[in-house]
N, C-alpha and C positions, 0 to 999 in steps of 0.2 A: 322386364325392361320398361313396360308401360307405366308400372307403379313408380319406378325410379325416375322416369321422365317427368311424371306428374309432380313428384317431390321436388325435383330440380326446378321446375317452373314455379312451384309454390315458394321455394326458397329464394328464387330470384326476385319474386314479387315482394317477399317479406323477409329480409335478411335476418330478422331476429329468430326465425324458425330454424332449429338445429336439425340436420338431416337424420342423425341417429345418435343414440346415447353413446357416449365415449367411455371406454373402460378406464378406470383409474387404478394404478398399481398401489399396493400397500405403502411403498416408499413415498409416492407422491401424496397419498392421503395423509400420511404422518407429517411429511415435511410442510405441506401447505397449511395444515391445521396449526402446526407449531408456529409458523410464520405469522398467521393471522392473530394468534393469541399473544404474540410477543409484546405488544404495546401495553398490555395489562398485567404482564408477568413480572413480579418482583424478582430482583437479582440478588444473589448472595453477596454479602458485604465485601468479600475478597474480589469478586468480579466487578463490583461498583468501583472499588479503589483502582483496580487495573484499568478499567474503562476510562476513568478520569485521566490517568497517565497518558493513555494513547490519544485521547481527544486533545489534551494540551499539547502533546508532542506533534500532532498533525497540524494543529493551528499554528504552532511555531514554525513548522516547515513551510506552510503556505505564506506566512508573513515574511519570513526570510527569503523565500523563493521569489517574492514580488520584486526583489532587488537584483535578480539574476537575469541573464539573457532570455532563458525560456519564459520566465515570468513577465519580462517586458513584452515578449511576443504575445503572450496570453492576454495581457491587459490591453494591448493595442487592438486585438481582435474584439475584446469585450466592449471597448469604447466605440468601435466602428459599427458593431452590430447590436448595440444596446436596445432592448425591447421593453416589454412590460416591466415597470420598475418595482419588483417585489422581492428580489433576491440580491444579496450582497456579493459584490466582487471584491475580494479581500485585497488590502493594500492599495485601494483606489477610492474614488468617490462615485463609482459606477454602481447603479442598480439596474438589473435586467431580469429577463425571464429565468425561471429555474433551470431550464435545460442549458442555456448559455452560461449561467453562473456556475453550474456544476462542471462544465467543460473547462472554463477558465481556472476555477479554483483547484480542479484536479491537476492541471498542468503546474500550477503554482506549488502544489504539495510535493510534486516530484520534479521540481526544477533542478534538484541536485539529489544527493544521497543522504538527506537528513531524516527522511521518514522511516517508519517502522517496516519490519519484514517478517514473514512467516516461512520458516524453513521447509517443513514437510510439504507445503503446497506450492513452494517456489513463487511467492507473491508478496506484494507490498500492499496490504489491505487498506490501511488508513488513507492512503493517497487518493483513493476514489470513494471509499465508503463514507468518510466524514463529509466531504463536499456534497455528495448526493443527499445525505440526510439533512444537511444544513439548508440546501436549496429548497427541498420540498417542505421542510419544517417551517421555513420563513413564509412560504406560499400560504400555508394553512394556519400559521400562528401556533405551532405546537409548543408544549412545555419542554423544559430542560430534561425532565425525567423521561418523557416520551422520546426525545432525541437520543438520550443515552441508551435506552433499550433498543432503539432502532440500530444504532451503531453496533452494539453487541450482537444483534441478530445478523447484521451484515458480515461480521467476522466469523460467525458460525456457519453461514451458508457459502460464502465465496471460497474460502480455503478448502472446505470439505468437497466442493465441486471438483477442483483440480486434483485433490487427493483421490477422489473416486475415479477420475480419468486415468490415474496412474502416477501422478506427481512427477518427479524428475525423469522417470522412465518415459512417460508420455511426452514430456518436453524434448528429450533427446531423440526419440524415435520419429516424432512428427515435425519438430522444429516450430511448433506452435508456441505462442507466448502464454505460458501459465499465468504470468502477471496480469495480462489483459483479461484472460478468461475468469480468473478468480475475482478480479475487480469488477468485471461485468455483472456477475451473478450476485456478488456481495453488495454492490451498489444498488442493484434492483431490489434485493431483499430489504435493505435499509430504507430506500425510497418508498417501497410498497408499505412498509410498516408506518412511515411518517404519513402516508396517504390513508392509513386505516383501512386497507383492503381486506375483504373477506377471504375465507379459505378458497372459494371458487375463483375469486379475482387473483389471488396469489398464484393459482395454477396457470392462469392466462399470462400473468406477469412473467413467470418463468419461461413460458413459450416465447414471448416477445424478446426476452433477454437472450434466449438461445438463437433467435433469428439474427441478432446483432453481434453474436460472438465473433470476434476477429482478433487479429494480432499474430505476428509470427516473428521469428528470430532475427530478421533483418535489422531490427532496432539496434543490434549489436554494432552495426556500422556507423551509427549516428555519432558524430564528433562534437556536437554542440548541445546535446541533451534535450533538444526541443522535441524531436520525434519520440524519444524515450519518455519524456514527460507526458506526451499525448497518449502513448500506448499503455503506460502504467497507470496514469492518473486521469487525464482529461477525457479520453474516449470512453473508458468504462463508467466513469461518473455520469457522463452525458447519456450513455445508453441506459443506465439504470434508471435515471430520472425519466427518460422518454418512456421506458416500459411502464413505469408506475402511472404516469399521467395519461397515457393513451387508454389504459385499462380503467382508470378512475373516471375517464370521460365517457365510458360506455362501450369501448371496444371489447369484443370477446375473442377467443382463440381456441387452440387445441387444448384439451383438458389435461393431457399428460404427455409432455414432450420428452420425458425420460423413458417411456416404454411404448411398445407397439411398433407399427410399421414406420420405417424411416425415422426412428427416434434419435435423439441427440447422441446417445452413447453408440448406437449402431453406426452412425455416420462418422463420429470423431474418434471413438475409442472402443472398438468391439471387445477388447479384453478388459475394459473398465468394470468397476463394481459399483452400481448405483446405490447399494445398501449402505455404503460409507456416508452417503448424504445424510442419513438419519442416525448414524452410529453415535450413541450416547448423547443425543440432543438433550439439553437441559441438565446434563451431568458434567460433560466436558465442554468448557467454554473456550473456543479457540483464541479469544482475545488474551487469555491467560498464557497461551502458548506462543504468543507473538513477541518478537524482540523489539526493544527500543535501543537505538544505537547510541552508544556513548560518543563515538567519533562520527563526525558528519562526512563520512566517506562511504564508498561502496562496501557492501556487506563482506565480501571476501577479504577486505583489508582490515576489518575490525580485529580479528585474532592476532595478526602480526603486530599491530600497534600495541595491543594489550601485552604481548610478549616482550616487546622492547621496553615498555614501561616497567614491567616486572623485573627485567634484567637490570634496568637502571636503579631500581630500588635496592637490589641486592649488591650492586656495584655501581656507584655514581660514575658517570663518564661524560666527556664532551665529544663532539663529532670527530675531532682530530685524534682522539684516542683509539679510533676504530680503523682497522685496515680492511675488514670484510664483513658483510652481512649476507647470510644465506637464509632464504625463506622457502620453506617447503609447504606446498598445498596440494590437495587432490587436483589432478589435471583439469577436470571440468570446472573446478572452482577458480584455479589460478588463471585459466584462459580468459576469464571475464575481465581480469584486471592487469593482465600482462602487457606492460609498455603501451597503455592506452593514451590517446591524445587529450583526454580530459583529466585535469589534476585530481579530482576527488575519486576517480575510479582507475587511477594509475598506481599500481603497487610500488614500483620502484621510486616514483616521485614522492609519494607520501612517506615512505620509509626514510628517504633523504631529508625531507622536511622534519620528520620526527627526530632524526639525529641532530639537526641543527637547532631546532626550536625547543626541543625536549617536551613537546606536545604537538598536537595536530588541531589547530584552531579552525573554526568555520572560515575565517578570512583566508588562512593559508590554503585550505582545501579548495578555494575558489579563485585563487590568484593565478590565472592562466599564464600571464607574462612571466611569472616566477619560474615556470618550467624551463625557461631559457637563461635563468640566472646562472652565472659562472660557478658560484659556490654550490648551488644546488646540484648542478651537473657534475661537479667534482665529487660530491658525496654520493650521487646516484651511481657513479661508476663502481662504487664499492658493493653495490647491491646485486645479488644474484638470485633469481627465482628458479627453483628446481621443482618440476612436477614430480610428485611422489604418489605412485599408484597404490601404495600400501594404505594410503589414507582414504581411498575410495570406500573401503569397507565400513568406515565410520559415518559416511554420508547418510542423512542430510546434515549431520553435525559437521560444520566446517572447521576442522582442526588445522592449526598452524604450528609448525616447528620452526623456530628462529634460532640461529646460531651466530653469535657475534665473536669475531676474532679481534683482539686488541693489539696495540703496537708492541706490548711487552711479550707477545706470543701466547698469552693465555686466551682461553675461550670460555664463553658462557652460553648455555643453551636453555631454552624455555619452550615447553609444549603447552599450548592453550587449547583446551577442549570445551571449556565453558566460558564463552565470551561475555564480558560485562554487558548487562542489559538483556541477556537471554534468560529463559525461565530457570535455568540452573544457577545463574549468577545475576539475579535481577538488580536493577538500579532502584534504590529506595526513592520515596517521594522527593526528598531533598535534592537528589541528583537530577531527577527528571525536571524539577522546577528550575534548578540552576541552568541546565541546558536550555530550557525554554526562555529564560530571562536573557541569556546571552544572545539568542537568536532574535528575540522580539524587540528588546530595548533599543538597539541601534536604528530600528525602522520606525517605531511608534513612540519612542521615549520611555524613560524608566517608569514614570508614574502610570502611564497607560498599560505598560507591560505588567506591572504588579497588579493592577486592578483586573486585567484580563485573567491572570493566573488565579487570583482569589476567586473570581467568578466561576471559572471552569472547575475549580476544586470543590465548589458547592453547586454544581450545575443542576442537581435535582431540585434546587429551590427556585429556579427560574420559572416564572409564570408564562413567559413568551420568549422563545428562542431569538426573536427579532431584537430583543434588548441587548444582544451582543454587538449589534451593528456599529455603534459609536466606538467600540473598542477594537474594531477590525479594519476600519477604513481610514484613509488619509487623503488630503487634497492632492 
């Protein structure tokens, strides 16, 4: 007791003295070393190409999101709180500190359902990882190649974290937000890589990320997508940057938050498996397993829209040729989009729009007044959502079965298992670029949109990530 008291007094007088050596598990040793080396690690060509797709797709989501109500709210906050002018707030003329920029840009990235998603981890990685890497990268003047490697690392760490917790099972049992947790740790990893942290500092980074881990399923009640943008994008991006910057400034912490007494898994998921955090690191890149959405709507609506498009290709039809549309989804999937108040996450509304427009444009997916349009409501009455428990066995693949009955009494049915933009049915570069152009050009103009696309498709050539700024801002 006397010895411990003396050590405590000594530590109080000199906080830099550690009371005892802390044990580090093999998982933490492997993970932190991998994270520290990521900035210097060359990526396989297929991963580089995929990373460019997701970086472009996320920037497009941020730029288009700046025109939506959640984006307006984020920009208003950024203007009011603008601080040290080092980091870009996209879609504005604001420069601010990296923590505030990451928060604002994260909300922009998930102002709607345009951004990417990762099924096994139940997360939207890009919405927080790309903003956090950009903010810290601008602070330190990092290269485009460093930025790309940091983003890829974020996708490897964040999704693996919620997969290790239990993925959809953890989400369903705890009602915690896997989207927030994956984004929190993925953003911290990306920001830590941009800050060039050592392996020891990466261990402290993960400790501070765990202390900020938050978010739970009440976001499902959000009717304006503002809270959802914060939980999925803004909050985890801010937390990740905060974790990186406090450690880089000299703060220390617990050496292994994933093992030992009161560790992260013990508190949050006793049945979790920390070994998944390092499973096939450097072999399986989670950015390759992340979806890019063809349609700018909620993920559960992607497959039904694909199915309708496929049916129309086999039998062209107009909306008035249809008497009934039945959509079958796994119950937990369909519940997310069943008769929601927001157009881009309302299954019945987007199916009605698809019948009328023969497509589902970004504008249509965000035209909330159109939800009260008489013709849309007439078509919407034809749409029936049917929960299908038999599709549960296929999760996390979100399979949809759509059956259309026509006025002549015939029916056509389509089952979609590989949604366009998923790893089993990927969008080629041309489709990703076309989507980005459609989102960016109305906001920044066609010439700037094309220059941004060209720059991001050769991002490894950028000497300073801050050179992107003129292509991301507007008055």
